[in-house]
C-alpha positions in Angstrom: 223.2 -10.3 242.9 220.3 -7.5 243.0 218.0 -8.6 245.8 214.6 -7.2 244.7 212.2 -8.7 247.4 212.3 -6.3 250.2 208.4 -6.5 250.4 209.1 -9.9 251.9 212.1 -8.9 254.0 214.4 -6.1 253.9 218.0 -6.4 254.3 219.2 -5.4 258.0 219.8 -1.9 258.1 223.4 -0.8 259.2 222.0 1.2 262.2 220.1 -1.9 263.1 223.2 -4.0 263.2 224.8 -1.5 265.4 221.9 -1.1 267.8 221.6 -5.0 268.0 225.2 -5.5 268.9 225.2 -2.9 271.5 222.1 -4.0 273.0 223.4 -7.7 273.4 225.9 -6.2 275.7 223.8 -3.8 277.6 220.2 -5.1 277.4 220.3 -8.9 278.4 218.9 -8.5 282.0 215.2 -8.6 283.0 213.7 -5.0 282.5 211.1 -5.8 285.0 213.8 -6.1 287.9 215.0 -3.2 290.1 218.6 -4.0 290.3 221.1 -2.0 288.3 221.1 -4.4 285.2 217.4 -4.5 285.2 217.1 -0.7 285.4 219.7 -0.6 282.6 217.5 -2.8 280.4 214.4 -1.0 281.3 215.8 2.4 280.0 216.5 0.7 276.7 213.1 -0.9 276.4 211.5 2.4 277.3 213.7 4.3 274.9 212.9 2.0 272.1 209.2 2.2 272.8 209.2 5.8 272.7 211.1 6.1 269.5 208.8 3.5 267.8 205.7 5.4 269.2 207.1 8.6 267.7 207.6 6.8 264.4 204.1 5.4 264.4 202.2 8.5 265.6 200.9 7.1 269.2 201.5 7.3 272.8 204.4 5.1 274.1 201.8 3.3 276.5 199.4 2.4 273.4 202.3 0.5 272.0 203.4 -3.1 272.7 206.1 -5.3 271.2 205.3 -8.7 269.9 207.2 -11.6 268.5 206.2 -10.8 264.9 203.7 -8.8 262.8 201.6 -11.8 262.2 201.2 -12.3 266.0 200.5 -8.7 266.4 197.5 -9.0 263.6 196.0 -12.1 265.3 196.4 -10.5 268.7 194.7 -7.5 267.6 191.6 -9.3 265.8 191.1 -11.5 268.8 191.6 -8.9 271.4 189.3 -6.1 269.8 186.7 -8.8 269.0 186.6 -10.0 272.5 186.6 -6.6 273.9 183.5 -5.9 271.9 181.7 -9.3 272.2 178.5 -7.5 273.6 178.2 -5.6 270.3 178.5 -8.7 268.1 180.7 -11.1 266.2 180.6 -9.3 262.9 183.9 -8.3 261.2 184.2 -6.1 258.0 187.7 -6.4 256.2 189.0 -6.0 252.5 189.2 -8.9 250.2 193.0 -8.1 249.8 193.9 -8.2 253.7 197.1 -10.3 254.6 196.5 -13.8 255.2 197.1 -13.4 258.8 194.1 -11.2 259.1 191.9 -13.6 257.1 193.0 -16.5 259.2 192.3 -14.7 262.4 188.7 -13.7 261.2 187.7 -17.2 260.5 185.8 -17.8 263.8 183.8 -14.5 263.3 180.8 -13.8 260.9 182.8 -11.8 258.3 181.9 -9.4 255.4 184.5 -9.2 252.6 184.7 -5.7 251.1 185.9 -6.0 247.3 188.4 -4.0 245.5 188.5 -2.4 242.0 191.2 -3.9 239.4 193.8 -1.6 241.1 193.4 -3.5 244.3 191.7 -0.4 246.3 188.5 -0.4 248.1 185.7 2.3 247.8 185.3 3.9 251.3 181.6 4.3 250.7 181.2 0.5 250.0 183.3 -0.2 253.1 181.2 2.1 255.2 178.0 0.5 253.8 179.4 -2.9 255.0 179.4 -1.9 258.7 176.4 -2.9 260.7 175.1 -2.4 264.4 176.8 -5.7 265.4 180.2 -5.1 263.8 182.8 -5.6 266.5 185.7 -4.6 264.4 187.0 -3.4 260.8 190.3 -4.1 259.2 191.9 -2.4 256.2 195.6 -2.5 255.4 197.6 0.8 254.8 199.1 -0.5 251.6 199.0 -4.0 249.8 201.6 -6.4 250.4 201.4 -8.0 246.7 200.7 -5.1 244.5 201.7 -1.9 246.6 198.2 -0.1 246.4 197.5 2.3 249.0 194.2 2.2 250.7 191.9 5.1 251.7 192.6 4.5 255.4 191.8 8.0 256.6 188.4 8.0 254.9 187.5 4.6 256.0 188.6 5.5 259.7 186.1 8.3 259.6 183.3 6.2 258.6 184.2 3.7 261.2 184.5 6.2 263.9 181.0 7.7 263.0 179.7 4.0 263.3 181.5 3.5 266.6 183.5 0.7 265.1 187.2 0.3 265.8 189.6 0.0 262.8 192.5 -2.2 262.5 195.4 -1.3 260.3 198.0 -3.6 259.0 200.8 -1.1 258.3 203.6 -3.6 257.9 204.6 -2.5 254.3 204.0 1.2 254.7 205.6 2.2 258.1 209.1 2.6 256.6 207.7 5.4 254.3 205.5 7.3 257.1 202.8 7.2 259.9 199.4 6.0 258.8 197.0 8.7 258.4 193.6 8.9 260.0 191.9 8.2 263.3 192.5 4.4 263.3 192.1 2.4 266.5 194.5 -0.4 266.2 197.7 -0.9 264.2 200.2 -3.7 263.5 203.7 -3.7 261.9 206.7 -5.8 261.6 210.3 -5.0 261.9 211.8 -7.2 259.3 209.8 -5.1 256.5 211.6 -2.1 257.3 215.3 -3.3 257.8 214.9 -4.4 261.5 215.8 -7.9 262.8 213.0 -10.6 262.3 211.1 -11.7 265.3 209.8 -8.2 266.3 206.3 -6.8 265.7 204.3 -3.8 266.9 200.8 -3.8 268.2 199.1 -0.6 269.0 195.8 -0.1 270.7 194.7 3.5 271.1 193.3 4.7 274.4 189.5 4.3 274.5 189.5 1.1 272.4 187.9 -1.7 274.0 190.4 -4.5 274.0 190.6 -7.9 276.0 193.8 -9.6 275.5 193.3 -13.3 274.5 197.1 -14.1 275.1 198.3 -16.2 278.1 198.1 -14.0 281.4 201.3 -12.1 281.7 202.3 -8.6 283.2 204.7 -7.7 280.4 203.7 -5.5 277.4 200.4 -4.5 278.9 199.3 -8.1 278.9 199.3 -7.9 275.1 202.3 -10.1 274.2 203.5 -12.6 277.1 206.9 -13.8 277.6 210.4 -12.2 278.0 211.0 -9.3 275.6 213.7 -9.9 272.9 215.2 -6.5 274.0 218.3 -6.5 271.6 216.0 -7.1 268.6 213.4 -4.5 269.9 216.1 -1.8 270.2 217.5 -2.7 266.8 213.9 -2.5 265.3 213.1 0.9 266.9 216.7 2.3 265.9 216.2 1.1 262.3 212.8 2.4 262.0 213.9 5.9 263.1 216.8 5.5 260.6 214.9 4.5 257.6 212.4 7.3 258.2 214.9 9.9 258.0 215.9 8.4 254.5 212.4 7.9 253.5 211.7 11.1 251.3 214.9 10.9 249.3 214.6 7.2 248.8 211.0 7.3 248.0 211.5 9.9 245.3 214.6 7.7 243.8 212.8 4.5 243.9 209.6 5.7 242.7 211.4 6.9 239.5 212.9 3.4 239.2 209.5 1.8 239.7 208.0 4.0 237.1 210.7 3.0 234.6 209.8 -0.6 235.1 206.2 0.0 234.9 206.6 1.7 231.6 209.3 -0.6 230.1 208.2 -4.1 231.0 205.2 -4.0 228.7 207.3 -2.7 225.9 209.9 -5.2 226.2 207.8 -8.2 226.9 204.6 -9.1 224.9 201.3 -9.8 226.7 202.0 -8.5 230.1 199.7 -6.8 232.6 201.1 -4.4 235.2 198.8 -4.5 238.2 198.2 -2.3 241.2 197.4 1.4 241.3 199.7 3.6 239.1 199.6 6.5 241.4 198.5 5.6 244.7 201.1 3.1 245.5 204.1 2.3 247.5 207.2 3.9 246.0 209.4 0.7 245.9 207.0 -1.8 244.6 205.6 -2.8 241.3 203.8 -6.2 240.3 203.3 -7.6 236.7 201.9 -11.0 235.3 203.1 -12.5 232.1 200.7 -14.3 229.8 201.7 -18.1 229.0 204.3 -18.2 231.6 204.9 -20.7 234.6 205.5 -18.5 237.5 207.8 -20.9 239.3 209.9 -21.4 236.2 210.0 -17.5 235.6 211.2 -16.9 239.2 213.8 -19.6 238.9 215.0 -18.2 235.5 215.2 -14.7 237.1 217.2 -16.4 240.0 219.6 -17.9 237.5 220.1 -14.5 235.8 220.9 -12.9 239.1 217.7 -11.4 240.4 215.8 -12.3 243.5 212.0 -11.3 243.1 208.7 -12.8 244.4 205.4 -13.9 243.0 201.6 -14.3 243.8 201.1 -16.9 241.0 199.6 -20.2 241.8 202.3 -21.8 240.0 204.8 -21.0 242.8 202.4 -21.8 245.7 202.2 -25.2 247.5 198.4 -25.0 247.4 198.3 -24.5 243.7 195.6 -21.6 244.1 196.1 -18.1 242.8 196.8 -15.3 245.1 193.9 -14.1 246.8 194.7 -10.7 246.1 195.0 -11.1 242.5 191.8 -12.9 242.6 190.0 -10.2 244.2 191.3 -7.7 241.7 190.2 -9.8 238.7 193.8 -9.6 237.1 195.9 -12.0 235.3 197.7 -14.3 238.0 199.9 -16.5 235.8 203.6 -15.6 235.4 203.3 -12.9 238.3 206.3 -11.1 239.3 206.6 -8.9 242.2 209.7 -6.5 242.2 210.4 -4.6 245.5 213.4 -2.6 245.5 215.4 -2.1 248.7 217.0 1.3 249.5 220.2 1.9 247.8 219.1 0.3 244.4 220.8 1.6 241.4 219.7 2.6 238.0 222.3 0.3 236.6 220.7 -2.8 238.4 217.2 -1.9 237.0 218.6 -1.6 233.6 220.2 -5.2 234.1 216.8 -6.3 235.2 215.0 -5.0 232.3 217.8 -6.5 229.9 217.3 -9.9 231.4 213.6 -10.2 231.7 212.5 -10.6 228.1 215.0 -13.4 227.3 213.9 -15.3 230.6 210.3 -15.0 229.6 210.8 -16.0 226.2 212.8 -19.0 227.2 209.8 -20.1 229.6 207.2 -19.7 226.9 209.2 -21.5 224.4 209.6 -24.6 226.9 205.8 -24.6 227.3 205.1 -24.3 223.6 203.1 -21.0 224.0 202.0 -19.1 220.8 203.6 -16.2 219.7 202.0 -12.8 220.4 199.2 -12.1 218.3 199.4 -15.3 216.2 197.3 -18.5 216.1 198.8 -22.0 216.3 197.5 -25.4 215.1 195.0 -27.2 217.3 196.4 -29.4 220.1 195.3 -33.1 220.2 192.7 -32.5 222.9 190.8 -30.1 220.7 187.6 -31.9 219.7 185.0 -30.4 217.4 181.5 -30.1 219.1 179.9 -28.7 215.9 182.2 -29.0 212.8 183.4 -25.5 212.1 181.8 -23.9 214.9 182.5 -25.1 218.5 185.5 -26.8 220.2 186.0 -28.7 223.4 189.5 -28.4 224.9 190.0 -31.0 227.6 192.9 -29.4 230.1 191.9 -31.5 233.0 195.0 -32.4 235.1 197.0 -29.7 233.6 198.1 -26.8 235.6 198.6 -23.0 234.8 199.4 -21.7 232.4 198.7 -24.9 230.2 194.8 -24.2 229.9 195.2 -20.8 228.8 198.0 -21.8 226.2 195.7 -24.5 224.8 192.8 -22.1 224.6 195.0 -19.6 222.7 196.0 -22.3 220.4 192.6 -23.1 219.1 190.8 -19.8 219.1 191.5 -19.3 215.5 190.0 -22.6 214.6 186.4 -21.4 215.2 184.7 -18.7 213.3 183.8 -15.4 214.8 180.8 -16.3 217.1 182.1 -19.8 217.6 182.2 -21.1 221.2 185.1 -23.0 222.8 184.6 -24.7 225.9 187.8 -25.3 228.2 187.5 -28.1 230.7 189.9 -27.5 233.6 190.3 -28.5 237.3 193.0 -25.9 238.0 191.8 -23.3 240.3 193.8 -20.4 238.5 191.9 -20.9 235.3 188.9 -19.3 236.9 190.9 -16.1 237.0 193.4 -16.6 234.1 190.8 -17.6 231.4 188.6 -14.4 231.9 191.8 -12.3 232.0 193.2 -13.7 228.8 189.7 -13.0 227.1 190.0 -9.3 228.3 193.6 -9.2 226.9 192.7 -10.8 223.7 189.4 -8.9 223.1 187.5 -12.2 223.1 184.2 -12.9 224.9 184.2 -14.7 228.2 180.8 -16.3 228.4 181.0 -17.6 231.8 181.5 -21.0 233.6 179.2 -24.1 234.5 179.9 -27.3 236.5 181.3 -30.2 234.7 181.3 -33.9 235.6 185.1 -33.2 236.3 186.4 -29.8 237.0 184.6 -26.7 235.4 183.5 -25.8 231.9 185.0 -22.3 230.9 183.1 -20.8 228.0 184.8 -18.4 225.4 183.2 -17.1 222.5 185.5 -15.7 219.6 184.8 -12.0 219.0 187.7 -11.2 216.5 
């Protein structure tokens, strides 16, 4: 069964498995002790730190191991902000940062820098958001959901000129190479590159003001308290070195497979939007959204067909809100699929995926009663004429994505060109998906207004 969700967690690399087993026998003692077993453990820890630092492109004494990448990000935000508290409490970050960064930034005065439809920030806009009281800026190296690579080097130069440290979330990109530019702090997570879960990296460059907010501890420069999980750390460093040795060849091979998916999916499945940058992207990741599709049903159908993929659709979220990344990009969120290929993925596996996808999407659309591509169906029962022959009101209150868009599509042909349809919805995804539908169908999105219940979304028929 092909596993196509390596952006969430990569399978354990064979080198990681070997290093983990060896370190369980040799690295169980306390590396802070001076006796023989402690010295042996210390040698393993120092060697792992040096290997990881070489892969990251920093000094070994700048790198600390943490229990996870999420913990590294939280520690980085809190420690850097505390170290520069005299400067101010203002943070600048992109609108598509990982949720760990967004949560860590909640106690501060935050400026969120928007992105274009490809999910990429403008370095000039980011630089303009920096202020004299900015304590920290944060920009991921590559997006977790759509794979778009960010202009870290340019933003780092702008931050350096302003005297602001830049934190880089490099969890998705470290397997493919070091992060360019003169950034100040960096975080990574071993399970993203084929290391064991429970190991993160936190790098704080020399000269960066940093005040650890963790419980006091002498370990890991005071930046990650508690006894180090030495076997997992050794395995993480060994696997990072191993995947880097394979990175160039795998990047070229997987990028060709991703290009094939990007081209073929819209040809095979009607009403699909491929999202993310077409060139400035991670080599193994592609994301697309399918109109008139329940994301959870789509992922379940693909799982039954033998493919493990992920999604940023609100239909697969316990909060029933669309992905903040897709929302910031202004792209379709319903029926969202993220495919992230692990090393060794074959062309035959991608061929099987492309063969299975159209049938799964068609089955989900059929179950939801979605209109056929380019056709207009009869009006649904909830469509009430506001002005006979001109305007319609569609009551989709209490209905979740993608039903409001499906009901809109079914009645668009029942108003004349220039006629207005008002869709009432209390589903948060409608705020994103109705404008996206209008763009895909060349209809005019006329905005939204508050309603007694939910929100009224206005759509004017253009064609």
